[in-house]
MIKEGU-319133 format. One record per residue (C-alpha): residue number from 1; residue in one letter; x, y, z. Coordinates in Angstrom, 2 decimals, m for minus. Example, Ala and Ser with C-alpha at 12.3 -4.5 7.8 and 13.67 -1.06 7.14 Angstrom:
% MIKEGU-319133
   num   residu         X         Y         Z
     1        A     12.30     m4.50      7.80
     2        S     13.67     m1.06      7.14
//
This chain:
% MIKEGU-319133
   num   residu         X         Y         Z
     1        X     m6.21    m14.84      5.61
     2        X     m8.13    m15.73      3.11
     3        X    m10.91    m13.43      1.80
     4        X    m13.65    m14.89      0.08
     5        X    m16.04    m12.58     m2.00
     6        X    m19.14    m13.87     m0.10
     7        X    m18.01    m12.98      2.87
     8        X    m17.77     m9.07      1.79
     9        X    m20.48     m6.41      2.26
    10        X    m20.17     m5.04     m1.15
    11        X    m22.88     m2.59     m0.74
    12        X    m21.54     m0.82      2.33
    13        X    m17.89     m1.05      0.31
    14        X    m19.18      0.52     m2.27
    15        X    m21.23      3.57     m0.13
    16        X    m18.00      4.23      1.64
    17        X    m15.72      4.08     m1.83
    18        X    m18.71      6.69     m2.95
    19        X    m18.42      8.51     m0.01
    20        X    m14.33      8.96     m0.21
    21        X    m14.00     10.04     m3.61
    22        X    m17.43     12.17     m3.50
    23        X    m15.57     13.97     m0.91
    24        X    m12.72     15.03     m3.29
    25        X    m14.98     16.36     m6.03
    26        X    m15.20     19.38     m4.54
    27        X    m11.55     20.00     m4.43
    28        X    m10.80     17.93     m7.75
    29        X    m13.35     18.30    m10.48
    30        X    m11.98     15.31    m12.26
    31        X    m12.40     12.87     m9.30
    32        X    m16.25     12.43    m10.51
    33        X    m15.22     10.10    m12.98
    34        X    m13.47      7.88     m9.40
    35        X    m17.14      8.31     m8.24
    36        X    m18.22      7.00    m11.59
    37        X    m15.72      3.82    m11.34
    38        X    m17.18      2.98     m7.88
    39        X    m21.13      2.87     m9.14
    40        X    m19.73      0.67    m12.29
    41        X    m17.39     m1.58    m10.56
    42        X    m17.46     m4.96    m10.26
    43        X    m17.33     m6.88     m7.32
    44        X    m13.66     m7.53     m7.95
    45        X    m12.61     m3.89     m9.02
    46        X    m14.42     m2.58     m5.34
    47        X    m11.55     m4.65     m3.57
    48        X     m9.03     m3.17     m6.15
    49        X    m10.40      0.52     m5.84
    50        X    m10.79      0.01     m1.93
    51        X     m7.03     m1.19     m1.63
    52        X     m6.22      1.80     m3.80
    53        X     m7.68      4.08     m1.35
    54        X     m6.15      2.37      1.59
    55        X     m9.27      0.75      3.04
    56        X     m8.92     m2.33      4.93
    57        X    m11.33     m4.42      3.19
    58        X    m11.20     m6.72      6.50
    59        X    m13.71     m3.70      8.12
    60        X    m16.28     m5.36      5.51
    61        X    m16.50     m8.73      6.71
    62        X    m20.15    m10.12      7.09
//
């Protein structure tokens, strides 16, 4: 299945990635760098970060 960038809700994906990496900040102070990466990530970088985090991008299809 091919997913086009226009089919992805990037706002929700960014919010969920912020939550994912933000929860790690309590135990791993270096996780703040991951949060900054999410805040400044391009759309393609968000997809890569989601993949690295094991998040199924299909959850964010519009």
